[in-house]
N, C-alpha and C positions, 0 to 999 in steps of 0.2 A: 585396256584399262589398267591404270597403275594403282597398285594398292599402297604405294608409299605416299604419305602426306607430303604435299609439295614443300613444306618448310624443311623437309629432310632430303629433298631430291638433290643429287649431286650435280655439279656443273656439267659433266658429260651427259647426263640424262636431260638436263635443261636444254642443252645445245643440240643434241643428236637424236633424241627420241621424240616422236610426234605424240606420244601417249602421256596422259596425265594432265596436271593442272599446275600453273604457276601464279603467284600473286603479282600484283602490279609492280612492286619494287624489284622483283626478280626479272620481270619482263623488261623494265627500263634499264636495268643493269646489263642484261643480255643484249638488248637493242643497241645500247651505247657501244658495247664491244663489237657488235655486228657492223655498225656504222664506221667505227674506227678501222676494222678489218677491210671493209670495202674501200675506204680512202687509201690505206696502205697498199693493198694489192692492185689498185688501179694504176699505181706507178711502177709496177713490176710486170713488164709486157709478157714474158714467157709463162709466168705463173697465173696471171690475171684471168685468162680464159678458163682454165681449170677451176680456179678458186671461185669464179663467178657461180658455177653450179653448186659447189659446196656451200657457199654463202646463201644461195637461194634456198637450199635444203634447210640450213640452220634457221633462216627466216621463217620458213613454213613451220618448223618445229616450235619456235618460240611464240609466233603469232597464234598457232593452233592451240598450244597449251593455255595461253591467256584467254582465248575464246572459250575453251573448255571450262576454265575457271568461272567464267560468267554464264555458263550454261548454254553456250552457242556451239554449233558444229564448226570444226576447223575448215569445212568446205566454204564457209563465209569468206575465207581468205582468197578464194579464187575471183571474187567479184572485182576488187581493184585491179587485178591482173588483166582481166578481160576488158574492163573499161579502158584502161590505159593502152592496151594492145590495139583496140579498135581505133582510138584516137591517133596513135602513132602510125598505124598502117594507113588509115584514112588520109592523114595529112601527107604521108609519103606518096601515096598513089595520086592524090590530087595535085601534088607539086613535083611529080617525077621529072618533068621536063626542066624545071629549075635546078634540080639536083644534077641532072645530066649536063646542063649548060655550065654549072659551076665546076664540075669535074673536068669537062673539056677545056674550060678556061685555065684551070690549074695545070693541066697537061701541056697546054700550048705555051705556057710561060709568059704570055703577053699580059700587059696591064689592060684592064677593061676601060672602056670609055666611061665617062661620068654617067651617061644615060644607061649603059649596060649595068654598071654597078648599082645604080638606084633601082633598076628593074629587078635585078637579082635580090637585092636587099628586101624589097617589098614582097617578092614572091617567097623568099625564104623566111620572112617574118612569121609565117604560119608555123614553121618548125619551132621557133623560139616560144611562140605562144603555146604550142602543144607541150613543150617541155615544162613551161610554167604550170600548165593545167595538170600535167603528170605529177609534178612535185606537190602541187596543192592537194590532189586526190590522196597521194600517199601520206602527206602530213596529216590531213584530216582523219584518214583511216587509222593511222598509227595512234593519234591522240585518242580517238574513240576506243580503240582496243585497249590501250594502256590505262585508261581512266574508268573503264567499266567496273562496277562493283563486283566483288567476288561473291559467289553463292556460299553462304556460311556453312552449309551442310553438304554431305556427300551428294554427288550427282552421278550420272551415268558415265562420266569421264574419270572419276576417281574420288578419293577421300577429300573432305573439306579442308580448308586451310588449318594448319596447326601452328603456324608461325610465318613470319615474313622475313626469313633469314636467307641470304644468298650464300 
């Protein structure tokens, strides 16, 4: 539990500490920085794998503190992870043969026939749909977390808002 009012919390504490509370504007500022970092690091192959775990941790911290500010446990943050993991694993298992066929086609270097290409496109369409569902879940969840009203008084996660300054 943080004894520092979130209006006075430093950037380091906002990004790297799972404790305390942050106001909506602080969440959106940190979330925007997190999104930008994800985009930048996705183009740097050697660093992106390591940074993925760092950025996931930062995401857990900022979502958790925003949930705390609205009186919710940070454990709520595990729900979209589980739902999207189930969707991605389910689609992958269900369409494993299509993935194998695509990899084999790529390794062979040959051009698929029109019938093969259409078959693969239809079978892999489930992956694209799963990605759209994944993005929709995270967008809806992020908006829900970012727009929840702050509890005006102290709660079990820390002192109440003393300002909305980043």
